[in-house]
N, C-alpha and C positions, 0 to 999 in steps of 0.2 A: 361437747362444747367446741366442736370443730367450727361451728358457725361464728363463734366469737372472734376467730382469727381471720375473718374476711378482710380483704384489702380495704384500707381506709378510703381509697378512691371509689371503690364499689359502694361502700356505705354512703359516701358523699353524694354520689349520683342517685342512690335510692332515696336519700333524704330530700334532695331537690325535686325528685319525681313525686314524692309523697306530699311535699308542700304544694306542688302544682295541682295535686288532686284534693287539696283541702283536708289532708289527713293530719291527725295530731301525733305527738311523739309516740304514744303507746301503740297506735296502729302501724306506724312505720317500723317500730321495733318488732312487732309481731309478724309483719311481713318478712323482715330479715331474719327473724328467729334469734334475736339478740336481746340483751337486757336494755331497758329504756334508759338506764344511766349511761350506757355507752353512746346512745344516740344523743343524749343531752350533752355529753362531753364533746362529741363531734360537732354539734351545733355551736357550743361555746367556742370551740377552736375555730370554726368557720367565721363566726362573728368577730373573734379577736383578729383573725387574719384579713378581715374585711373582704370576704369572698363576694365578688361582684355578682356571681350567678345566684347566690343566696339572697342578696339584696333584690335582684330582679325577680326572683321567685316570690318573695314576700310582696313586692309591688304588684305583680300580676295577680296574686291571690287577693290583695286588697281591692284591686280594680274590678275583679270578677264579683266579689262580694258587694261592692258598691253598685255595680251595674245590675245585679240581681235585686237589690233593695229598690233601686230606681224603677225597675220594670214592675215590681210588685206594687209600688206606690202609684205608678201610672195606671195599672189595672184597677186598683182600688178607687182612684180618682175618676176614672172613666165610668165605673159602675155607679158611683155616687152621682156623677153628672147625668147619667141616664135616668136615675131615680128622681132627682129633685130639679133637674134642668140647669144646674150651675155647679161650679167646682167648689171644693171645700173652702178655698180662699175667699171666693165670692160670698159664700154663705156666712163665713166668719165675719167678713166685712159688714154685711147687712145686720148680723146679730149684734155686733158691737155698736154700730151706729144707732140701731133701734134702742139698745139698752141705755146708751148715753145721749139720747136725742135731746133731752131737756138741757143738759149742760152744753151740748154743741149749739143748740139754737140760741142760748144766752150768749155764747161766744160770738156767733155770727151777728147778733143784734147789737153787740157792744161796739164802741167806737174803735177800740184797739184790740184786734184779735190776739196779738202776741201777748199782751198782758193777761188776757182772759185765759189763754193756754198755760201761761206760767203760773196762774193761780190754781191750777189743778194739781192734784198730788202727783208725785213722781211716778208712782205705779200706774196711774191712769194715763199719764203721758207716754209711758213705755208701751202700754197696750195700744194707744193711738198710733204710735210710730210703727209698731210691729204690723198692724193691720192697715197701714198706709192711709190713716185718716188725717194725720197732720204731716206736712212736709217738713222733715227734720234735716234734710240735706242742705237747705239754705240756712243762713245765719239767723234769720227771723222765722220763728215757727208760725205757720199759717195753716188753716184747714185746707186740705188738698182739693183740687178741682173735682176729683172723683167723688169725694165725700160731700162737697158743696152741692154738686148736681143731684146726688141721691137725696140729700136733705130737702132741697127745694122741690124735688119730684114728690117726695112723701108729704111735704107740707101742702102742696097743691092738691093732691089726692084727698088729704084729710079735709081741706077746706071745701072741696066739691061734695064730699059725702056727708059732712056734718053741718 
């Protein structure tokens, strides 16, 4: 049990290094050869003392994890873009517009778009806002120029073919 009496500063540095390597408490404890309860108590003490290096280690760890997720998302998006020729967001936009085409055409043909949009259920409005089909940043809700252009393009194609 001579390993339990390691200097607290040595354990502190090992904990910071372990957090930097994305290790959990059990892995850090096994590296040091001490009980995980000792590492937990050291972490609790460091948090209580508001250790700036511990805070920075956690922030760096979070930033690395976030950067890794973003890079994986970029790879996935690029793979999908190569397969279907558009990004996931563009495909979602087209799918939602096509699904709600009849409601959107009624809103476009109505005299007051804002009243037509307010007549929709709240869940549909949230879907439209999320997919940028309606402009929700302005005080009055209107169909976005992007959705309007897509709907007219689809309408013209349908008229030409049928």
